[in-house]
mmCIF file of the N, C-alpha and C atoms, coordinates in Angstrom:
data_MODEL
# 
_entry.id   MODEL 
# 
loop_
_atom_site.group_PDB 
_atom_site.id 
_atom_site.type_symbol 
_atom_site.label_atom_id 
_atom_site.label_alt_id 
_atom_site.label_comp_id 
_atom_site.label_asym_id 
_atom_site.label_entity_id 
_atom_site.label_seq_id 
_atom_site.pdbx_PDB_ins_code 
_atom_site.Cartn_x 
_atom_site.Cartn_y 
_atom_site.Cartn_z 
_atom_site.occupancy 
_atom_site.B_iso_or_equiv 
_atom_site.pdbx_formal_charge 
_atom_site.auth_seq_id 
_atom_site.auth_comp_id 
_atom_site.auth_asym_id 
_atom_site.auth_atom_id 
_atom_site.pdbx_PDB_model_num 
ATOM 1   N N  . MET A 1 1  ? 67.259 24.565 4.263   1.00 0.00 ? 1  MET A N  1 
ATOM 2   C CA . MET A 1 1  ? 66.277 23.908 4.845   1.00 0.00 ? 1  MET A CA 1 
ATOM 3   C C  . MET A 1 1  ? 65.003 24.146 3.870   1.00 0.00 ? 1  MET A C  1 
ATOM 4   N N  . SER A 1 2  ? 64.212 23.063 3.648   1.00 0.00 ? 2  SER A N  1 
ATOM 5   C CA . SER A 1 2  ? 63.114 23.231 2.791   1.00 0.00 ? 2  SER A CA 1 
ATOM 6   C C  . SER A 1 2  ? 61.775 23.203 3.565   1.00 0.00 ? 2  SER A C  1 
ATOM 7   N N  . ILE A 1 3  ? 60.743 23.660 2.818   1.00 0.00 ? 3  ILE A N  1 
ATOM 8   C CA . ILE A 1 3  ? 59.324 23.727 3.417   1.00 0.00 ? 3  ILE A CA 1 
ATOM 9   C C  . ILE A 1 3  ? 58.666 22.509 3.330   1.00 0.00 ? 3  ILE A C  1 
ATOM 10  N N  . HIS A 1 4  ? 58.002 22.039 4.435   1.00 0.00 ? 4  HIS A N  1 
ATOM 11  C CA . HIS A 1 4  ? 57.301 20.922 4.617   1.00 0.00 ? 4  HIS A CA 1 
ATOM 12  C C  . HIS A 1 4  ? 56.202 20.833 3.466   1.00 0.00 ? 4  HIS A C  1 
ATOM 13  N N  . PRO A 1 5  ? 55.870 19.708 2.765   1.00 0.00 ? 5  PRO A N  1 
ATOM 14  C CA . PRO A 1 5  ? 54.904 19.735 1.925   1.00 0.00 ? 5  PRO A CA 1 
ATOM 15  C C  . PRO A 1 5  ? 53.465 20.174 2.074   1.00 0.00 ? 5  PRO A C  1 
ATOM 16  N N  . SER A 1 6  ? 53.117 19.982 3.390   1.00 0.00 ? 6  SER A N  1 
ATOM 17  C CA . SER A 1 6  ? 51.719 20.410 3.855   1.00 0.00 ? 6  SER A CA 1 
ATOM 18  C C  . SER A 1 6  ? 51.675 21.967 3.923   1.00 0.00 ? 6  SER A C  1 
ATOM 19  N N  . LEU A 1 7  ? 52.859 22.666 4.072   1.00 0.00 ? 7  LEU A N  1 
ATOM 20  C CA . LEU A 1 7  ? 52.755 24.144 4.117   1.00 0.00 ? 7  LEU A CA 1 
ATOM 21  C C  . LEU A 1 7  ? 52.948 24.840 2.684   1.00 0.00 ? 7  LEU A C  1 
ATOM 22  N N  . LYS A 1 8  ? 53.273 24.088 1.726   1.00 0.00 ? 8  LYS A N  1 
ATOM 23  C CA . LYS A 1 8  ? 53.407 24.692 0.393   1.00 0.00 ? 8  LYS A CA 1 
ATOM 24  C C  . LYS A 1 8  ? 52.078 25.118 -0.198  1.00 0.00 ? 8  LYS A C  1 
ATOM 25  N N  . THR A 1 9  ? 51.942 26.257 -0.903  1.00 0.00 ? 9  THR A N  1 
ATOM 26  C CA . THR A 1 9  ? 50.852 26.688 -1.597  1.00 0.00 ? 9  THR A CA 1 
ATOM 27  C C  . THR A 1 9  ? 50.795 26.111 -2.859  1.00 0.00 ? 9  THR A C  1 
ATOM 28  N N  . GLN A 1 10 ? 49.672 25.904 -3.321  1.00 0.00 ? 10 GLN A N  1 
ATOM 29  C CA . GLN A 1 10 ? 49.417 25.216 -4.795  1.00 0.00 ? 10 GLN A CA 1 
ATOM 30  C C  . GLN A 1 10 ? 49.642 26.477 -5.863  1.00 0.00 ? 10 GLN A C  1 
ATOM 31  N N  . GLY A 1 11 ? 49.678 27.677 -5.598  1.00 0.00 ? 11 GLY A N  1 
ATOM 32  C CA . GLY A 1 11 ? 49.791 28.746 -6.420  1.00 0.00 ? 11 GLY A CA 1 
ATOM 33  C C  . GLY A 1 11 ? 48.813 29.845 -6.202  1.00 0.00 ? 11 GLY A C  1 
ATOM 34  N N  . ALA A 1 12 ? 49.108 31.057 -6.408  1.00 0.00 ? 12 ALA A N  1 
ATOM 35  C CA . ALA A 1 12 ? 48.218 32.028 -6.140  1.00 0.00 ? 12 ALA A CA 1 
ATOM 36  C C  . ALA A 1 12 ? 47.026 32.073 -7.189  1.00 0.00 ? 12 ALA A C  1 
ATOM 37  N N  . THR A 1 13 ? 47.331 31.572 -8.403  1.00 0.00 ? 13 THR A N  1 
ATOM 38  C CA . THR A 1 13 ? 46.257 31.723 -9.460  1.00 0.00 ? 13 THR A CA 1 
ATOM 39  C C  . THR A 1 13 ? 45.220 30.540 -9.482  1.00 0.00 ? 13 THR A C  1 
ATOM 40  N N  . SER A 1 14 ? 45.485 29.639 -8.575  1.00 0.00 ? 14 SER A N  1 
ATOM 41  C CA . SER A 1 14 ? 44.610 28.417 -8.670  1.00 0.00 ? 14 SER A CA 1 
ATOM 42  C C  . SER A 1 14 ? 43.366 28.726 -7.909  1.00 0.00 ? 14 SER A C  1 
ATOM 43  N N  . GLU A 1 15 ? 43.357 29.656 -6.869  1.00 0.00 ? 15 GLU A N  1 
ATOM 44  C CA . GLU A 1 15 ? 42.257 29.869 -6.070  1.00 0.00 ? 15 GLU A CA 1 
ATOM 45  C C  . GLU A 1 15 ? 41.494 31.116 -6.753  1.00 0.00 ? 15 GLU A C  1 
ATOM 46  N N  . LYS A 1 16 ? 40.154 30.968 -6.462  1.00 0.00 ? 16 LYS A N  1 
ATOM 47  C CA . LYS A 1 16 ? 39.235 31.965 -6.993  1.00 0.00 ? 16 LYS A CA 1 
ATOM 48  C C  . LYS A 1 16 ? 39.116 33.031 -6.084  1.00 0.00 ? 16 LYS A C  1 
ATOM 49  N N  . ARG A 1 17 ? 39.252 34.435 -6.650  1.00 0.00 ? 17 ARG A N  1 
ATOM 50  C CA . ARG A 1 17 ? 39.222 35.589 -5.763  1.00 0.00 ? 17 ARG A CA 1 
ATOM 51  C C  . ARG A 1 17 ? 37.842 35.798 -5.547  1.00 0.00 ? 17 ARG A C  1 
ATOM 52  N N  . ASN A 1 18 ? 37.533 36.222 -4.259  1.00 0.00 ? 18 ASN A N  1 
ATOM 53  C CA . ASN A 1 18 ? 36.071 36.671 -3.847  1.00 0.00 ? 18 ASN A CA 1 
ATOM 54  C C  . ASN A 1 18 ? 36.068 38.119 -3.746  1.00 0.00 ? 18 ASN A C  1 
ATOM 55  N N  . VAL A 1 19 ? 37.053 38.913 -4.025  1.00 0.00 ? 19 VAL A N  1 
ATOM 56  C CA . VAL A 1 19 ? 36.994 40.330 -3.788  1.00 0.00 ? 19 VAL A CA 1 
ATOM 57  C C  . VAL A 1 19 ? 37.427 40.877 -5.317  1.00 0.00 ? 19 VAL A C  1 
ATOM 58  N N  . LEU A 1 20 ? 36.549 41.894 -5.767  1.00 0.00 ? 20 LEU A N  1 
ATOM 59  C CA . LEU A 1 20 ? 36.896 42.356 -7.069  1.00 0.00 ? 20 LEU A CA 1 
ATOM 60  C C  . LEU A 1 20 ? 37.513 43.807 -6.898  1.00 0.00 ? 20 LEU A C  1 
ATOM 61  N N  . LYS A 1 21 ? 38.362 44.274 -7.692  1.00 0.00 ? 21 LYS A N  1 
ATOM 62  C CA . LYS A 1 21 ? 38.851 45.653 -7.602  1.00 0.00 ? 21 LYS A CA 1 
ATOM 63  C C  . LYS A 1 21 ? 37.686 46.632 -8.330  1.00 0.00 ? 21 LYS A C  1 
ATOM 64  N N  . ARG A 1 22 ? 37.873 47.830 -8.018  1.00 0.00 ? 22 ARG A N  1 
ATOM 65  C CA . ARG A 1 22 ? 36.776 48.775 -8.263  1.00 0.00 ? 22 ARG A CA 1 
ATOM 66  C C  . ARG A 1 22 ? 36.652 48.711 -9.698  1.00 0.00 ? 22 ARG A C  1 
ATOM 67  N N  . PHE A 1 23 ? 37.652 48.699 -10.589 1.00 0.00 ? 23 PHE A N  1 
ATOM 68  C CA . PHE A 1 23 ? 37.408 48.800 -12.165 1.00 0.00 ? 23 PHE A CA 1 
ATOM 69  C C  . PHE A 1 23 ? 36.679 47.475 -12.589 1.00 0.00 ? 23 PHE A C  1 
ATOM 70  N N  . GLU A 1 24 ? 36.816 46.314 -12.003 1.00 0.00 ? 24 GLU A N  1 
ATOM 71  C CA . GLU A 1 24 ? 36.231 45.197 -12.254 1.00 0.00 ? 24 GLU A CA 1 
ATOM 72  C C  . GLU A 1 24 ? 34.816 45.157 -11.906 1.00 0.00 ? 24 GLU A C  1 
ATOM 73  N N  . ARG A 1 25 ? 34.502 45.896 -10.756 1.00 0.00 ? 25 ARG A N  1 
ATOM 74  C CA . ARG A 1 25 ? 33.053 46.038 -10.471 1.00 0.00 ? 25 ARG A CA 1 
ATOM 75  C C  . ARG A 1 25 ? 32.359 46.914 -11.219 1.00 0.00 ? 25 ARG A C  1 
ATOM 76  N N  . VAL A 1 26 ? 32.988 48.205 -11.823 1.00 0.00 ? 26 VAL A N  1 
ATOM 77  C CA . VAL A 1 26 ? 32.382 48.888 -12.727 1.00 0.00 ? 26 VAL A CA 1 
ATOM 78  C C  . VAL A 1 26 ? 32.263 48.246 -14.086 1.00 0.00 ? 26 VAL A C  1 
ATOM 79  N N  . ASP A 1 27 ? 33.159 47.450 -14.524 1.00 0.00 ? 27 ASP A N  1 
ATOM 80  C CA . ASP A 1 27 ? 32.981 46.743 -15.798 1.00 0.00 ? 27 ASP A CA 1 
ATOM 81  C C  . ASP A 1 27 ? 31.683 45.813 -15.752 1.00 0.00 ? 27 ASP A C  1 
ATOM 82  N N  . ILE A 1 28 ? 31.469 45.119 -14.518 1.00 0.00 ? 28 ILE A N  1 
ATOM 83  C CA . ILE A 1 28 ? 30.326 44.189 -14.384 1.00 0.00 ? 28 ILE A CA 1 
ATOM 84  C C  . ILE A 1 28 ? 29.119 45.102 -14.490 1.00 0.00 ? 28 ILE A C  1 
ATOM 85  N N  . LEU A 1 29 ? 29.051 46.130 -13.611 1.00 0.00 ? 29 LEU A N  1 
ATOM 86  C CA . LEU A 1 29 ? 27.836 47.043 -13.483 1.00 0.00 ? 29 LEU A CA 1 
ATOM 87  C C  . LEU A 1 29 ? 27.583 47.587 -14.951 1.00 0.00 ? 29 LEU A C  1 
ATOM 88  N N  . ARG A 1 30 ? 28.588 48.014 -15.691 1.00 0.00 ? 30 ARG A N  1 
ATOM 89  C CA . ARG A 1 30 ? 28.293 48.651 -16.822 1.00 0.00 ? 30 ARG A CA 1 
ATOM 90  C C  . ARG A 1 30 ? 27.721 47.639 -17.864 1.00 0.00 ? 30 ARG A C  1 
ATOM 91  N N  . LYS A 1 31 ? 28.178 46.323 -17.911 1.00 0.00 ? 31 LYS A N  1 
ATOM 92  C CA . LYS A 1 31 ? 27.608 45.297 -18.765 1.00 0.00 ? 31 LYS A CA 1 
ATOM 93  C C  . LYS A 1 31 ? 26.172 45.095 -18.456 1.00 0.00 ? 31 LYS A C  1 
ATOM 94  N N  . ASP A 1 32 ? 25.729 45.173 -17.149 1.00 0.00 ? 32 ASP A N  1 
ATOM 95  C CA . ASP A 1 32 ? 24.525 45.021 -16.566 1.00 0.00 ? 32 ASP A CA 1 
ATOM 96  C C  . ASP A 1 32 ? 23.514 46.265 -16.828 1.00 0.00 ? 32 ASP A C  1 
ATOM 97  N N  . GLY A 1 33 ? 24.188 47.503 -17.190 1.00 0.00 ? 33 GLY A N  1 
ATOM 98  C CA . GLY A 1 33 ? 23.486 48.659 -17.333 1.00 0.00 ? 33 GLY A CA 1 
ATOM 99  C C  . GLY A 1 33 ? 23.021 49.267 -16.134 1.00 0.00 ? 33 GLY A C  1 
ATOM 100 N N  . ARG A 1 34 ? 23.804 48.912 -14.920 1.00 0.00 ? 34 ARG A N  1 
ATOM 101 C CA . ARG A 1 34 ? 23.557 49.439 -13.667 1.00 0.00 ? 34 ARG A CA 1 
ATOM 102 C C  . ARG A 1 34 ? 24.459 50.647 -13.393 1.00 0.00 ? 34 ARG A C  1 
ATOM 103 N N  . TYR A 1 35 ? 25.387 50.918 -14.433 1.00 0.00 ? 35 TYR A N  1 
ATOM 104 C CA . TYR A 1 35 ? 26.529 52.104 -14.079 1.00 0.00 ? 35 TYR A CA 1 
ATOM 105 C C  . TYR A 1 35 ? 26.515 52.870 -15.409 1.00 0.00 ? 35 TYR A C  1 
ATOM 106 N N  . LYS A 1 36 ? 26.519 54.105 -15.356 1.00 0.00 ? 36 LYS A N  1 
ATOM 107 C CA . LYS A 1 36 ? 26.600 54.983 -16.571 1.00 0.00 ? 36 LYS A CA 1 
ATOM 108 C C  . LYS A 1 36 ? 27.774 55.704 -16.380 1.00 0.00 ? 36 LYS A C  1 
ATOM 109 N N  . ASP A 1 37 ? 28.413 56.122 -17.415 1.00 0.00 ? 37 ASP A N  1 
ATOM 110 C CA . ASP A 1 37 ? 29.632 57.140 -17.391 1.00 0.00 ? 37 ASP A CA 1 
ATOM 111 C C  . ASP A 1 37 ? 29.240 58.448 -16.657 1.00 0.00 ? 37 ASP A C  1 
ATOM 112 N N  . GLY A 1 38 ? 30.262 58.807 -15.867 1.00 0.00 ? 38 GLY A N  1 
ATOM 113 C CA . GLY A 1 38 ? 30.007 60.090 -15.105 1.00 0.00 ? 38 GLY A CA 1 
ATOM 114 C C  . GLY A 1 38 ? 29.595 59.886 -13.774 1.00 0.00 ? 38 GLY A C  1 
ATOM 115 N N  . GLN A 1 39 ? 29.059 58.648 -13.431 1.00 0.00 ? 39 GLN A N  1 
ATOM 116 C CA . GLN A 1 39 ? 28.648 58.314 -12.011 1.00 0.00 ? 39 GLN A CA 1 
ATOM 117 C C  . GLN A 1 39 ? 29.687 58.392 -11.052 1.00 0.00 ? 39 GLN A C  1 
ATOM 118 N N  . LYS A 1 40 ? 29.496 58.423 -9.746  1.00 0.00 ? 40 LYS A N  1 
ATOM 119 C CA . LYS A 1 40 ? 30.649 58.344 -8.921  1.00 0.00 ? 40 LYS A CA 1 
ATOM 120 C C  . LYS A 1 40 ? 30.976 56.756 -8.709  1.00 0.00 ? 40 LYS A C  1 
ATOM 121 N N  . VAL A 1 41 ? 32.262 56.492 -8.408  1.00 0.00 ? 41 VAL A N  1 
ATOM 122 C CA . VAL A 1 41 ? 32.818 55.226 -8.274  1.00 0.00 ? 41 VAL A CA 1 
ATOM 123 C C  . VAL A 1 41 ? 32.900 54.855 -6.773  1.00 0.00 ? 41 VAL A C  1 
ATOM 124 N N  . TRP A 1 42 ? 32.403 55.649 -5.935  1.00 0.00 ? 42 TRP A N  1 
ATOM 125 C CA . TRP A 1 42 ? 32.372 55.296 -4.436  1.00 0.00 ? 42 TRP A CA 1 
ATOM 126 C C  . TRP A 1 42 ? 30.899 54.807 -4.139  1.00 0.00 ? 42 TRP A C  1 
ATOM 127 N N  . GLY A 1 43 ? 30.954 53.963 -3.249  1.00 0.00 ? 43 GLY A N  1 
ATOM 128 C CA . GLY A 1 43 ? 29.551 53.397 -2.868  1.00 0.00 ? 43 GLY A CA 1 
ATOM 129 C C  . GLY A 1 43 ? 28.821 52.460 -3.974  1.00 0.00 ? 43 GLY A C  1 
ATOM 130 N N  . LEU A 1 44 ? 29.626 51.858 -4.679  1.00 0.00 ? 44 LEU A N  1 
ATOM 131 C CA . LEU A 1 44 ? 29.067 50.908 -5.720  1.00 0.00 ? 44 LEU A CA 1 
ATOM 132 C C  . LEU A 1 44 ? 28.332 49.843 -5.082  1.00 0.00 ? 44 LEU A C  1 
ATOM 133 N N  . PRO A 1 45 ? 27.141 49.299 -5.714  1.00 0.00 ? 45 PRO A N  1 
ATOM 134 C CA . PRO A 1 45 ? 26.560 48.134 -5.179  1.00 0.00 ? 45 PRO A CA 1 
ATOM 135 C C  . PRO A 1 45 ? 27.450 46.816 -5.284  1.00 0.00 ? 45 PRO A C  1 
ATOM 136 N N  . LYS A 1 46 ? 27.203 45.942 -4.425  1.00 0.00 ? 46 LYS A N  1 
ATOM 137 C CA . LYS A 1 46 ? 28.083 44.661 -4.418  1.00 0.00 ? 46 LYS A CA 1 
ATOM 138 C C  . LYS A 1 46 ? 27.775 43.801 -5.522  1.00 0.00 ? 46 LYS A C  1 
ATOM 139 N N  . THR A 1 47 ? 28.816 43.140 -6.094  1.00 0.00 ? 47 THR A N  1 
ATOM 140 C CA . THR A 1 47 ? 28.696 42.357 -7.346  1.00 0.00 ? 47 THR A CA 1 
ATOM 141 C C  . THR A 1 47 ? 29.339 40.992 -7.116  1.00 0.00 ? 47 THR A C  1 
ATOM 142 N N  . LYS A 1 48 ? 28.972 40.025 -7.823  1.00 0.00 ? 48 LYS A N  1 
ATOM 143 C CA . LYS A 1 48 ? 29.524 38.741 -7.569  1.00 0.00 ? 48 LYS A CA 1 
ATOM 144 C C  . LYS A 1 48 ? 30.584 38.563 -8.744  1.00 0.00 ? 48 LYS A C  1 
ATOM 145 N N  . PRO A 1 49 ? 31.776 37.809 -8.529  1.00 0.00 ? 49 PRO A N  1 
ATOM 146 C CA . PRO A 1 49 ? 32.807 37.701 -9.544  1.00 0.00 ? 49 PRO A CA 1 
ATOM 147 C C  . PRO A 1 49 ? 32.202 36.755 -10.505 1.00 0.00 ? 49 PRO A C  1 
ATOM 148 N N  . VAL A 1 50 ? 32.541 37.137 -11.792 1.00 0.00 ? 50 VAL A N  1 
ATOM 149 C CA . VAL A 1 50 ? 32.095 36.164 -12.913 1.00 0.00 ? 50 VAL A CA 1 
ATOM 150 C C  . VAL A 1 50 ? 32.975 35.025 -12.873 1.00 0.00 ? 50 VAL A C  1 
ATOM 151 N N  . PRO A 1 51 ? 32.221 33.830 -13.173 1.00 0.00 ? 51 PRO A N  1 
ATOM 152 C CA . PRO A 1 51 ? 33.278 32.684 -13.008 1.00 0.00 ? 51 PRO A CA 1 
ATOM 153 C C  . PRO A 1 51 ? 34.013 32.456 -14.382 1.00 0.00 ? 51 PRO A C  1 
# 
């Protein structure tokens, strides 16, 4: 039995993610100069995903 075409997904990579992993947030903050090595990685400020 096959899946109806309206229920199929177009692929997981085609959608833009709106949640970043911790290491991705640290990379963005480091580029902006808002994170320095040795700081805690908990309680980081929110960041927007880079397009």
